All heavy atoms as a GROMACS GRO file, in nm:
protein
  597
    1MET      N    1   2.296   0.082   3.275
    1MET     CA    2   2.274   0.194   3.190
    1MET      C    3   2.378   0.305   3.228
    1MET      O    4   2.401   0.331   3.353
    1MET     CB    5   2.124   0.250   3.228
    1MET     CG    6   2.087   0.371   3.148
    1MET     SD    7   1.916   0.387   3.158
    1MET     CE    8   1.894   0.502   3.032
    2PRO      N    9   2.446   0.354   3.134
    2PRO     CA   10   2.553   0.453   3.164
    2PRO      C   11   2.497   0.588   3.217
    2PRO      O   12   2.385   0.628   3.170
    2PRO     CB   13   2.617   0.474   3.024
    2PRO     CG   14   2.531   0.401   2.921
    2PRO     CD   15   2.442   0.319   2.993
    3ASP      N   16   2.567   0.642   3.310
    3ASP     CA   17   2.525   0.772   3.362
    3ASP      C   18   2.586   0.888   3.276
    3ASP      O   19   2.661   0.862   3.179
    3ASP     CB   20   2.555   0.784   3.496
    3ASP     CG   21   2.702   0.786   3.535
    3ASP    OD1   22   2.790   0.804   3.446
    3ASP    OD2   23   2.739   0.782   3.654
    4GLU      N   24   2.555   1.010   3.298
    4GLU     CA   25   2.606   1.122   3.225
    4GLU      C   26   2.751   1.135   3.224
    4GLU      O   27   2.804   1.165   3.120
    4GLU     CB   28   2.538   1.253   3.276
    4GLU     CG   29   2.566   1.369   3.195
    4GLU     CD   30   2.536   1.358   3.049
    4GLU    OE1   31   2.426   1.303   3.012
    4GLU    OE2   32   2.605   1.412   2.967
    5SER      N   33   2.820   1.102   3.334
    5SER     CA   34   2.966   1.114   3.334
    5SER      C   35   3.029   1.009   3.240
    5SER      O   36   3.125   1.042   3.178
    5SER     CB   37   3.019   1.094   3.476
    5SER     OG   38   2.997   0.969   3.526
    6ASP      N   39   2.970   0.892   3.225
    6ASP     CA   40   3.012   0.788   3.139
    6ASP      C   41   2.998   0.839   2.994
    6ASP      O   42   3.084   0.816   2.906
    6ASP     CB   43   2.939   0.657   3.154
    6ASP     CG   44   2.975   0.582   3.288
    6ASP    OD1   45   3.087   0.609   3.341
    6ASP    OD2   46   2.886   0.510   3.334
    7ARG      N   47   2.886   0.898   2.966
    7ARG     CA   48   2.859   0.945   2.828
    7ARG      C   49   2.951   1.060   2.792
    7ARG      O   50   2.999   1.064   2.676
    7ARG     CB   51   2.714   0.993   2.821
    7ARG     CG   52   2.620   0.865   2.811
    7ARG     CD   53   2.477   0.913   2.782
    7ARG     NE   54   2.411   0.992   2.889
    7ARG     CZ   55   2.342   0.924   2.988
    7ARG    NH1   56   2.335   0.801   2.995
    7ARG    NH2   57   2.287   1.006   3.076
    8GLU      N   58   2.979   1.148   2.889
    8GLU     CA   59   3.074   1.254   2.859
    8GLU      C   60   3.213   1.213   2.836
    8GLU      O   61   3.283   1.257   2.743
    8GLU     CB   62   3.070   1.353   2.981
    8GLU     CG   63   3.160   1.478   2.960
    8GLU     CD   64   3.124   1.568   2.836
    8GLU    OE1   65   3.002   1.563   2.791
    8GLU    OE2   66   3.215   1.627   2.772
    9GLN      N   67   3.264   1.117   2.923
    9GLN     CA   68   3.389   1.046   2.896
    9GLN      C   69   3.393   0.987   2.758
    9GLN      O   70   3.501   0.995   2.688
    9GLN     CB   71   3.428   0.952   3.008
    9GLN     CG   72   3.456   1.020   3.139
    9GLN     CD   73   3.483   0.910   3.245
    9GLN    OE1   74   3.478   0.795   3.218
    9GLN    NE2   75   3.516   0.962   3.354
   10ALA      N   76   3.288   0.917   2.720
   10ALA     CA   77   3.282   0.862   2.579
   10ALA      C   78   3.292   0.961   2.474
   10ALA      O   79   3.365   0.938   2.375
   10ALA     CB   80   3.159   0.769   2.570
   11ARG      N   81   3.223   1.075   2.492
   11ARG     CA   82   3.234   1.178   2.387
   11ARG      C   83   3.376   1.233   2.377
   11ARG      O   84   3.420   1.258   2.264
   11ARG     CB   85   3.136   1.293   2.420
   11ARG     CG   86   2.988   1.271   2.393
   11ARG     CD   87   2.905   1.388   2.404
   11ARG     NE   88   2.887   1.430   2.550
   11ARG     CZ   89   2.776   1.374   2.606
   11ARG    NH1   90   2.699   1.289   2.556
   11ARG    NH2   91   2.756   1.411   2.741
   12LEU      N   92   3.443   1.260   2.496
   12LEU     CA   93   3.569   1.306   2.501
   12LEU      C   94   3.670   1.210   2.431
   12LEU      O   95   3.763   1.245   2.344
   12LEU     CB   96   3.619   1.342   2.635
   12LEU     CG   97   3.557   1.461   2.699
   12LEU    CD1   98   3.585   1.479   2.845
   12LEU    CD2   99   3.588   1.589   2.624
   13LEU      N  100   3.663   1.083   2.468
   13LEU     CA  101   3.746   0.980   2.412
   13LEU      C  102   3.722   0.965   2.261
   13LEU      O  103   3.816   0.956   2.188
   13LEU     CB  104   3.728   0.848   2.476
   13LEU     CG  105   3.806   0.727   2.429
   13LEU    CD1  106   3.962   0.757   2.433
   13LEU    CD2  107   3.784   0.601   2.515
   14TYR      N  108   3.603   0.969   2.221
   14TYR     CA  109   3.563   0.956   2.075
   14TYR      C  110   3.632   1.074   2.001
   14TYR      O  111   3.691   1.053   1.894
   14TYR     CB  112   3.419   0.951   2.051
   14TYR     CG  113   3.381   0.918   1.907
   14TYR    CD1  114   3.371   0.780   1.872
   14TYR    CD2  115   3.362   1.007   1.814
   14TYR    CE1  116   3.342   0.738   1.748
   14TYR    CE2  117   3.338   0.970   1.683
   14TYR     CZ  118   3.323   0.838   1.656
   14TYR     OH  119   3.296   0.809   1.523
   15ALA      N  120   3.620   1.188   2.056
   15ALA     CA  121   3.681   1.307   1.985
   15ALA      C  122   3.828   1.299   1.979
   15ALA      O  123   3.887   1.323   1.869
   15ALA     CB  124   3.638   1.433   2.065
   16LEU      N  125   3.893   1.248   2.086
   16LEU     CA  126   4.038   1.229   2.077
   16LEU      C  127   4.077   1.128   1.978
   16LEU      O  128   4.176   1.141   1.902
   16LEU     CB  129   4.098   1.190   2.210
   16LEU     CG  130   4.096   1.295   2.314
   16LEU    CD1  131   4.122   1.241   2.466
   16LEU    CD2  132   4.189   1.402   2.290
   17LEU      N  133   4.013   1.015   1.980
   17LEU     CA  134   4.032   0.917   1.877
   17LEU      C  135   4.012   0.959   1.732
   17LEU      O  136   4.093   0.931   1.640
   17LEU     CB  137   3.938   0.792   1.895
   17LEU     CG  138   3.980   0.705   2.029
   17LEU    CD1  139   3.868   0.608   2.055
   17LEU    CD2  140   4.108   0.637   2.011
   18ARG      N  141   3.907   1.038   1.712
   18ARG     CA  142   3.878   1.096   1.576
   18ARG      C  143   3.994   1.186   1.539
   18ARG      O  144   4.037   1.174   1.412
   18ARG     CB  145   3.741   1.171   1.580
   18ARG     CG  146   3.706   1.211   1.436
   18ARG     CD  147   3.574   1.283   1.434
   18ARG     NE  148   3.587   1.404   1.520
   18ARG     CZ  149   3.490   1.443   1.606
   18ARG    NH1  150   3.373   1.365   1.618
   18ARG    NH2  151   3.498   1.546   1.675
   19HIS      N  152   4.035   1.265   1.628
   19HIS     CA  153   4.156   1.354   1.595
   19HIS      C  154   4.274   1.281   1.563
   19HIS      O  155   4.349   1.303   1.464
   19HIS     CB  156   4.176   1.451   1.710
   19HIS     CG  157   4.299   1.538   1.690
   19HIS    ND1  158   4.300   1.638   1.615
   19HIS    CD2  159   4.420   1.531   1.745
   19HIS    CE1  160   4.417   1.696   1.609
   19HIS    NE2  161   4.498   1.631   1.685
   20GLU      N  162   4.304   1.171   1.635
   20GLU     CA  163   4.418   1.085   1.602
   20GLU      C  164   4.400   1.015   1.465
   20GLU      O  165   4.499   1.002   1.400
   20GLU     CB  166   4.447   0.986   1.714
   20GLU     CG  167   4.559   0.905   1.702
   20GLU     CD  168   4.689   0.974   1.720
   20GLU    OE1  169   4.694   1.099   1.774
   20GLU    OE2  170   4.800   0.931   1.681
   21ALA      N  171   4.284   0.970   1.446
   21ALA     CA  172   4.258   0.906   1.318
   21ALA      C  173   4.278   1.000   1.204
   21ALA      O  174   4.336   0.965   1.098
   21ALA     CB  175   4.116   0.844   1.318
   22ASP      N  176   4.220   1.121   1.215
   22ASP     CA  177   4.248   1.214   1.114
   22ASP      C  178   4.399   1.249   1.090
   22ASP      O  179   4.435   1.268   0.973
   22ASP     CB  180   4.173   1.351   1.150
   22ASP     CG  181   4.021   1.340   1.149
   22ASP    OD1  182   3.974   1.239   1.093
   22ASP    OD2  183   3.959   1.430   1.205
   23GLU      N  184   4.471   1.264   1.194
   23GLU     CA  185   4.618   1.290   1.182
   23GLU      C  186   4.679   1.167   1.113
   23GLU      O  187   4.767   1.197   1.033
   23GLU     CB  188   4.675   1.315   1.329
   23GLU     CG  189   4.811   1.356   1.324
   23GLU     CD  190   4.847   1.488   1.255
   23GLU    OE1  191   4.755   1.566   1.232
   23GLU    OE2  192   4.965   1.500   1.221
   24LEU      N  193   4.655   1.057   1.154
   24LEU     CA  194   4.726   0.931   1.098
   24LEU      C  195   4.688   0.930   0.945
   24LEU      O  196   4.780   0.886   0.863
   24LEU     CB  197   4.685   0.806   1.173
   24LEU     CG  198   4.754   0.774   1.284
   24LEU    CD1  199   4.706   0.646   1.361
   24LEU    CD2  200   4.905   0.736   1.261
   25THR      N  201   4.562   0.948   0.911
   25THR     CA  202   4.520   0.954   0.773
   25THR      C  203   4.603   1.054   0.701
   25THR      O  204   4.652   1.022   0.582
   25THR     CB  205   4.372   0.982   0.756
   25THR    OG1  206   4.295   0.878   0.834
   25THR    CG2  207   4.323   0.980   0.620
   26ARG      N  208   4.610   1.172   0.751
   26ARG     CA  209   4.695   1.279   0.690
   26ARG      C  210   4.840   1.235   0.661
   26ARG      O  211   4.891   1.252   0.550
   26ARG     CB  212   4.692   1.410   0.769
   26ARG     CG  213   4.751   1.530   0.696
   26ARG     CD  214   4.771   1.651   0.792
   26ARG     NE  215   4.845   1.621   0.906
   26ARG     CZ  216   4.985   1.617   0.906
   26ARG    NH1  217   5.049   1.636   0.796
   26ARG    NH2  218   5.042   1.593   1.018
   27VAL      N  219   4.899   1.170   0.767
   27VAL     CA  220   5.036   1.129   0.754
   27VAL      C  221   5.041   1.017   0.642
   27VAL      O  222   5.140   1.019   0.568
   27VAL     CB  223   5.084   1.088   0.888
   27VAL    CG1  224   5.223   1.001   0.880
   27VAL    CG2  225   5.105   1.201   0.988
   28LEU      N  226   4.959   0.928   0.649
   28LEU     CA  227   4.958   0.819   0.558
   28LEU      C  228   4.940   0.866   0.412
   28LEU      O  229   5.004   0.814   0.316
   28LEU     CB  230   4.857   0.707   0.597
   28LEU     CG  231   4.893   0.624   0.699
   28LEU    CD1  232   4.772   0.538   0.747
   28LEU    CD2  233   5.005   0.522   0.655
   29ASP      N  234   4.848   0.965   0.388
   29ASP     CA  235   4.824   1.019   0.263
   29ASP      C  236   4.950   1.091   0.207
   29ASP      O  237   4.973   1.101   0.094
   29ASP     CB  238   4.706   1.110   0.262
   29ASP     CG  239   4.572   1.036   0.279
   29ASP    OD1  240   4.576   0.916   0.260
   29ASP    OD2  241   4.478   1.100   0.303
   30ALA      N  242   5.028   1.151   0.296
   30ALA     CA  243   5.140   1.229   0.250
   30ALA      C  244   5.251   1.136   0.206
   30ALA      O  245   5.338   1.168   0.113
   30ALA     CB  246   5.192   1.321   0.365
   31ASP      N  247   5.260   1.018   0.268
   31ASP     CA  248   5.368   0.916   0.233
   31ASP      C  249   5.499   0.969   0.234
   31ASP      O  250   5.588   0.913   0.176
   31ASP     CB  251   5.332   0.854   0.092
   31ASP     CG  252   5.395   0.715   0.074
   31ASP    OD1  253   5.401   0.646   0.166
   31ASP    OD2  254   5.434   0.688  -0.039
   32LEU      N  255   5.522   1.075   0.319
   32LEU     CA  256   5.662   1.125   0.335
   32LEU      C  257   5.686   1.130   0.488
   32LEU      O  258   5.588   1.163   0.558
   32LEU     CB  259   5.685   1.257   0.266
   32LEU     CG  260   5.668   1.259   0.124
   32LEU    CD1  261   5.677   1.413   0.076
   32LEU    CD2  262   5.775   1.181   0.050
   33THR      N  263   5.804   1.118   0.533
   33THR     CA  264   5.839   1.148   0.666
   33THR      C  265   5.851   1.299   0.697
   33THR      O  266   5.833   1.376   0.598
   33THR     CB  267   5.982   1.086   0.705
   33THR    OG1  268   6.077   1.155   0.631
   33THR    CG2  269   5.981   0.940   0.675
   34ARG      N  270   5.864   1.342   0.830
   34ARG     CA  271   5.883   1.482   0.844
   34ARG      C  272   6.001   1.539   0.786
   34ARG      O  273   6.003   1.659   0.741
   34ARG     CB  274   5.901   1.494   1.006
   34ARG     CG  275   5.775   1.481   1.070
   34ARG     CD  276   5.801   1.500   1.222
   34ARG     NE  277   5.671   1.467   1.296
   34ARG     CZ  278   5.663   1.471   1.422
   34ARG    NH1  279   5.760   1.498   1.497
   34ARG    NH2  280   5.552   1.442   1.487
   35ARG      N  281   6.101   1.469   0.744
   35ARG     CA  282   6.219   1.520   0.676
   35ARG      C  283   6.194   1.517   0.520
   35ARG      O  284   6.284   1.564   0.448
   35ARG     CB  285   6.340   1.433   0.708
   35ARG     CG  286   6.383   1.445   0.857
   35ARG     CD  287   6.502   1.351   0.881
   35ARG     NE  288   6.465   1.215   0.857
   35ARG     CZ  289   6.530   1.112   0.895
   35ARG    NH1  290   6.640   1.122   0.953
   35ARG    NH2  291   6.487   0.993   0.874
   36GLY      N  292   6.088   1.476   0.476
   36GLY     CA  293   6.059   1.480   0.334
   36GLY      C  294   6.109   1.365   0.259
   36GLY      O  295   6.096   1.357   0.133
   37THR      N  296   6.151   1.254   0.328
   37THR     CA  297   6.202   1.136   0.262
   37THR      C  298   6.085   1.044   0.250
   37THR      O  299   5.983   1.038   0.329
   37THR     CB  300   6.305   1.077   0.328
   37THR    OG1  301   6.276   1.050   0.467
   37THR    CG2  302   6.436   1.155   0.331
   38PRO      N  303   6.081   0.954   0.147
   38PRO     CA  304   5.976   0.857   0.139
   38PRO      C  305   5.963   0.766   0.256
   38PRO      O  306   6.065   0.724   0.320
   38PRO     CB  307   6.012   0.774   0.018
   38PRO     CG  308   6.109   0.858  -0.069
   38PRO     CD  309   6.186   0.948   0.042
   39ARG      N  310   5.845   0.737   0.303
   39ARG     CA  311   5.823   0.644   0.411
   39ARG      C  312   5.844   0.506   0.378
   39ARG      O  313   5.815   0.462   0.271
   39ARG     CB  314   5.670   0.671   0.462
   39ARG     CG  315   5.636   0.598   0.588
   39ARG     CD  316   5.502   0.631   0.638
   39ARG     NE  317   5.462   0.766   0.629
   39ARG     CZ  318   5.498   0.862   0.700
   39ARG    NH1  319   5.593   0.842   0.796
   39ARG    NH2  320   5.457   0.989   0.686
   40SER      N  321   5.905   0.432   0.472
   40SER     CA  322   5.931   0.284   0.448
   40SER      C  323   5.796   0.214   0.453
   40SER      O  324   5.704   0.251   0.514
   40SER     CB  325   6.027   0.237   0.557
   40SER     OG  326   5.959   0.226   0.678
   41THR      N  327   5.808   0.103   0.380
   41THR     CA  328   5.680   0.016   0.382
   41THR      C  329   5.649  -0.034   0.522
   41THR      O  330   5.537  -0.040   0.556
   41THR     CB  331   5.711  -0.110   0.286
   41THR    OG1  332   5.739  -0.052   0.159
   41THR    CG2  333   5.594  -0.197   0.271
   42THR      N  334   5.748  -0.072   0.597
   42THR     CA  335   5.724  -0.119   0.727
   42THR      C  336   5.652  -0.015   0.812
   42THR      O  337   5.557  -0.044   0.889
   42THR     CB  338   5.862  -0.162   0.800
   42THR    OG1  339   5.924  -0.263   0.716
   42THR    CG2  340   5.840  -0.205   0.932
   43GLU      N  341   5.708   0.106   0.808
   43GLU     CA  342   5.642   0.219   0.881
   43GLU      C  343   5.503   0.244   0.843
   43GLU      O  344   5.412   0.272   0.922
   43GLU     CB  345   5.726   0.348   0.870
   43GLU     CG  346   5.672   0.460   0.959
   43GLU     CD  347   5.754   0.590   0.946
   43GLU    OE1  348   5.845   0.600   0.858
   43GLU    OE2  349   5.723   0.684   1.017
   44SER      N  350   5.476   0.245   0.708
   44SER     CA  351   5.345   0.268   0.658
   44SER      C  352   5.250   0.159   0.712
   44SER      O  353   5.135   0.182   0.747
   44SER     CB  354   5.343   0.264   0.499
   44SER     OG  355   5.411   0.371   0.457
   45ARG      N  356   5.293   0.035   0.707
   45ARG     CA  357   5.214  -0.075   0.756
   45ARG      C  358   5.171  -0.059   0.909
   45ARG      O  359   5.066  -0.081   0.948
   45ARG     CB  360   5.283  -0.218   0.736
   45ARG     CG  361   5.267  -0.265   0.596
   45ARG     CD  362   5.324  -0.408   0.591
   45ARG     NE  363   5.373  -0.427   0.464
   45ARG     CZ  364   5.486  -0.486   0.427
   45ARG    NH1  365   5.560  -0.541   0.528
   45ARG    NH2  366   5.525  -0.507   0.304
   46ARG      N  367   5.276  -0.010   0.985
   46ARG     CA  368   5.252   0.010   1.126
   46ARG      C  369   5.152   0.119   1.148
   46ARG      O  370   5.062   0.111   1.231
   46ARG     CB  371   5.390   0.036   1.195
   46ARG     CG  372   5.368   0.064   1.354
   46ARG     CD  373   5.494   0.107   1.414
   46ARG     NE  374   5.549   0.238   1.363
   46ARG     CZ  375   5.502   0.355   1.394
   46ARG    NH1  376   5.397   0.364   1.470
   46ARG    NH2  377   5.549   0.463   1.345
   47LEU      N  378   5.175   0.228   1.080
   47LEU     CA  379   5.078   0.346   1.085
   47LEU      C  380   4.927   0.295   1.037
   47LEU      O  381   4.841   0.333   1.103
   47LEU     CB  382   5.125   0.460   1.003
   47LEU     CG  383   5.261   0.524   1.054
   47LEU    CD1  384   5.290   0.633   0.953
   47LEU    CD2  385   5.223   0.589   1.189
   48ALA      N  386   4.926   0.218   0.938
   48ALA     CA  387   4.792   0.164   0.899
   48ALA      C  388   4.734   0.076   0.995
   48ALA      O  389   4.607   0.075   1.018
   48ALA     CB  390   4.809   0.089   0.759
   49ARG      N  391   4.819  -0.014   1.058
   49ARG     CA  392   4.757  -0.091   1.172
   49ARG      C  393   4.716  -0.012   1.293
   49ARG      O  394   4.601  -0.041   1.343
   49ARG     CB  395   4.871  -0.196   1.224
   49ARG     CG  396   4.884  -0.316   1.136
   49ARG     CD  397   4.964  -0.427   1.202
   49ARG     NE  398   5.087  -0.387   1.248
   49ARG     CZ  399   5.207  -0.382   1.188
   49ARG    NH1  400   5.214  -0.432   1.064
   49ARG    NH2  401   5.308  -0.334   1.246
   50ASP      N  402   4.788   0.094   1.317
   50ASP     CA  403   4.742   0.188   1.422
   50ASP      C  404   4.617   0.251   1.385
   50ASP      O  405   4.518   0.255   1.474
   50ASP     CB  406   4.850   0.292   1.446
   50ASP     CG  407   4.980   0.240   1.510
   50ASP    OD1  408   4.980   0.122   1.557
   50ASP    OD2  409   5.072   0.317   1.515
   51LEU      N  410   4.605   0.288   1.267
   51LEU     CA  411   4.473   0.360   1.224
   51LEU      C  412   4.360   0.255   1.230
   51LEU      O  413   4.244   0.292   1.267
   51LEU     CB  414   4.492   0.410   1.082
   51LEU     CG  415   4.370   0.485   1.011
   51LEU    CD1  416   4.323   0.595   1.104
   51LEU    CD2  417   4.404   0.532   0.877
   52ASP      N  418   4.382   0.141   1.182
   52ASP     CA  419   4.279   0.034   1.195
   52ASP      C  420   4.233   0.012   1.337
   52ASP      O  421   4.114  -0.007   1.362
   52ASP     CB  422   4.330  -0.104   1.133
   52ASP     CG  423   4.337  -0.095   0.986
   52ASP    OD1  424   4.276   0.000   0.918
   52ASP    OD2  425   4.412  -0.193   0.942
   53GLU      N  426   4.329   0.002   1.424
   53GLU     CA  427   4.297  -0.016   1.568
   53GLU      C  428   4.219   0.104   1.630
   53GLU      O  429   4.125   0.085   1.705
   53GLU     CB  430   4.430  -0.028   1.644
   53GLU     CG  431   4.404  -0.060   1.802
   53GLU     CD  432   4.335  -0.183   1.834
   53GLU    OE1  433   4.317  -0.274   1.745
   53GLU    OE2  434   4.288  -0.194   1.953
   54ILE      N  435   4.263   0.222   1.587
   54ILE     CA  436   4.182   0.341   1.632
   54ILE      C  437   4.043   0.337   1.583
   54ILE      O  438   3.944   0.361   1.662
   54ILE     CB  439   4.253   0.473   1.591
   54ILE    CG1  440   4.379   0.489   1.672
   54ILE    CG2  441   4.158   0.592   1.600
   54ILE    CD1  442   4.468   0.596   1.623
   55ARG      N  443   4.023   0.298   1.460
   55ARG     CA  444   3.879   0.289   1.392
   55ARG      C  445   3.808   0.188   1.464
   55ARG      O  446   3.686   0.201   1.481
   55ARG     CB  447   3.897   0.271   1.246
   55ARG     CG  448   3.943   0.393   1.167
   55ARG     CD  449   3.955   0.367   1.031
   55ARG     NE  450   3.988   0.490   0.954
   55ARG     CZ  451   4.039   0.491   0.832
   55ARG    NH1  452   4.073   0.381   0.775
   55ARG    NH2  453   4.066   0.612   0.786
   56ARG      N  454   3.870   0.066   1.505
   56ARG     CA  455   3.806  -0.039   1.572
   56ARG      C  456   3.754   0.011   1.710
   56ARG      O  457   3.646  -0.014   1.740
   56ARG     CB  458   3.896  -0.155   1.585
   56ARG     CG  459   3.826  -0.282   1.645
   56ARG     CD  460   3.923  -0.392   1.680
   56ARG     NE  461   4.019  -0.352   1.790
   56ARG     CZ  462   3.979  -0.347   1.916
   56ARG    NH1  463   3.861  -0.381   1.960
   56ARG    NH2  464   4.072  -0.310   2.016
   57CYS      N  465   3.840   0.080   1.778
   57CYS     CA  466   3.800   0.140   1.907
   57CYS      C  467   3.678   0.240   1.895
   57CYS      O  468   3.592   0.239   1.975
   57CYS     CB  469   3.915   0.204   1.974
   57CYS     SG  470   4.037   0.088   2.030
   58MET      N  471   3.693   0.327   1.790
   58MET     CA  472   3.582   0.423   1.768
   58MET      C  473   3.453   0.346   1.739
   58MET      O  474   3.345   0.391   1.792
   58MET     CB  475   3.620   0.508   1.644
   58MET     CG  476   3.733   0.605   1.674
   58MET     SD  477   3.786   0.702   1.530
   58MET     CE  478   3.650   0.809   1.511
   59ALA      N  479   3.452   0.243   1.666
   59ALA     CA  480   3.328   0.160   1.638
   59ALA      C  481   3.272   0.103   1.755
   59ALA      O  482   3.150   0.108   1.781
   59ALA     CB  483   3.357   0.056   1.517
   60LYS      N  484   3.364   0.042   1.844
   60LYS     CA  485   3.306  -0.020   1.968
   60LYS      C  486   3.251   0.094   2.067
   60LYS      O  487   3.150   0.065   2.118
   60LYS     CB  488   3.426  -0.106   2.034
   60LYS     CG  489   3.462  -0.224   1.963
   60LYS     CD  490   3.570  -0.294   2.032
   60LYS     CE  491   3.483  -0.391   2.125
   60LYS     NZ  492   3.556  -0.510   2.167
   61LEU      N  493   3.323   0.201   2.064
   61LEU     CA  494   3.270   0.316   2.155
   61LEU      C  495   3.137   0.363   2.100
   61LEU      O  496   3.048   0.392   2.174
   61LEU     CB  497   3.367   0.419   2.147
   61LEU     CG  498   3.354   0.538   2.259
   61LEU    CD1  499   3.366   0.479   2.402
   61LEU    CD2  500   3.473   0.642   2.238
   62ALA      N  501   3.125   0.383   1.966
   62ALA     CA  502   3.002   0.435   1.895
   62ALA      C  503   2.889   0.332   1.929
   62ALA      O  504   2.771   0.373   1.935
   62ALA     CB  505   3.024   0.455   1.763
   63ALA      N  506   2.925   0.200   1.922
   63ALA     CA  507   2.811   0.100   1.946
   63ALA      C  508   2.761   0.107   2.089
   63ALA      O  509   2.645   0.084   2.116
   63ALA     CB  510   2.870  -0.042   1.919
   64ARG      N  511   2.853   0.131   2.184
   64ARG     CA  512   2.816   0.143   2.329
   64ARG      C  513   2.752   0.267   2.364
   64ARG      O  514   2.671   0.276   2.443
   64ARG     CB  515   2.940   0.107   2.406
   64ARG     CG  516   2.927   0.123   2.566
   64ARG     CD  517   2.879  -0.007   2.624
   64ARG     NE  518   2.897  -0.009   2.772
   64ARG     CZ  519   2.799   0.033   2.846
   64ARG    NH1  520   2.684   0.064   2.804
   64ARG    NH2  521   2.814   0.030   2.974
   65PHE      N  522   2.800   0.376   2.307
   65PHE     CA  523   2.758   0.520   2.337
   65PHE      C  524   2.730   0.587   2.198
   65PHE      O  525   2.814   0.668   2.158
   65PHE     CB  526   2.869   0.592   2.413
   65PHE     CG  527   2.897   0.536   2.549
   65PHE    CD1  528   3.008   0.448   2.564
   65PHE    CD2  529   2.818   0.575   2.657
   65PHE    CE1  530   3.042   0.398   2.687
   65PHE    CE2  531   2.852   0.512   2.784
   65PHE     CZ  532   2.957   0.433   2.795
   66PRO      N  533   2.624   0.560   2.135
   66PRO     CA  534   2.593   0.626   2.010
   66PRO      C  535   2.599   0.782   2.013
   66PRO      O  536   2.644   0.846   1.922
   66PRO     CB  537   2.452   0.574   1.970
   66PRO     CG  538   2.437   0.458   2.056
   66PRO     CD  539   2.520   0.479   2.185
   67GLU      N  540   2.570   0.835   2.120
   67GLU     CA  541   2.562   0.977   2.137
   67GLU      C  542   2.707   1.033   2.135
   67GLU      O  543   2.724   1.156   2.122
   67GLU     CB  544   2.488   1.024   2.266
   67GLU     CG  545   2.550   0.975   2.396
   67GLU     CD  546   2.519   0.838   2.441
   67GLU    OE1  547   2.453   0.765   2.362
   67GLU    OE2  548   2.540   0.806   2.555
   68ALA      N  549   2.806   0.950   2.160
   68ALA     CA  550   2.945   1.000   2.155
   68ALA      C  551   2.987   1.043   2.016
   68ALA      O  552   3.079   1.125   2.010
   68ALA     CB  553   3.039   0.885   2.205
   69THR      N  554   2.927   1.004   1.913
   69THR     CA  555   2.966   1.036   1.775
   69THR      C  556   2.916   1.171   1.736
   69THR      O  557   2.945   1.225   1.631
   69THR     CB  558   2.930   0.928   1.683
   69THR    OG1  559   2.787   0.922   1.673
   69THR    CG2  560   2.994   0.796   1.713
   70VAL      N  561   2.813   1.238   1.815
   70VAL     CA  562   2.757   1.358   1.781
   70VAL      C  563   2.844   1.475   1.820
   70VAL      O  564   2.898   1.476   1.927
   70VAL     CB  565   2.615   1.375   1.856
   70VAL    CG1  566   2.559   1.513   1.825
   70VAL    CG2  567   2.522   1.259   1.823
   71THR      N  568   2.884   1.549   1.717
   71THR     CA  569   2.969   1.667   1.744
   71THR      C  570   2.890   1.782   1.794
   71THR      O  571   2.769   1.804   1.749
   71THR     CB  572   3.045   1.703   1.620
   71THR    OG1  573   2.955   1.737   1.510
   71THR    CG2  574   3.133   1.588   1.576
   72ASP      N  575   2.942   1.855   1.868
   72ASP     CA  576   2.888   1.978   1.926
   72ASP      C  577   2.907   2.100   1.827
   72ASP      O  578   3.014   2.121   1.773
   72ASP     CB  579   2.952   2.022   2.061
   72ASP     CG  580   2.869   2.122   2.133
   72ASP    OD1  581   2.755   2.162   2.093
   72ASP    OD2  582   2.922   2.157   2.244
   73ALA      N  583   2.801   2.162   1.793
   73ALA     CA  584   2.797   2.268   1.688
   73ALA      C  585   2.860   2.397   1.756
   73ALA      O  586   2.881   2.497   1.667
   73ALA     CB  587   2.660   2.294   1.628
   74HIS      N  588   2.899   2.405   1.880
   74HIS     CA  589   2.953   2.532   1.939
   74HIS      C  590   3.091   2.561   1.898
   74HIS      O  591   3.176   2.495   1.890
   74HIS     CB  592   2.935   2.526   2.091
   74HIS     CG  593   2.802   2.504   2.132
   74HIS    ND1  594   2.707   2.616   2.133
   74HIS    CD2  595   2.734   2.408   2.176
   74HIS    CE1  596   2.586   2.578   2.182
   74HIS    NE2  597   2.599   2.440   2.216
   0.00000   0.00000   0.00000
């Protein structure tokens, strides 16, 4: 049974992963590089794989620590 420190670490990690997933989603939706040029298909695929991996990690973390997905209203 996980103790409180494990649950807190899970919450922090989940929040970081969620932030990274949001950022990758934003980048993929823009479909442009920082210089404003169209993103290559290879780069888009890599970013999409990264996003899939982050989502997989989030799902595993949520399965082990369901309370990690609850956001603090403060």
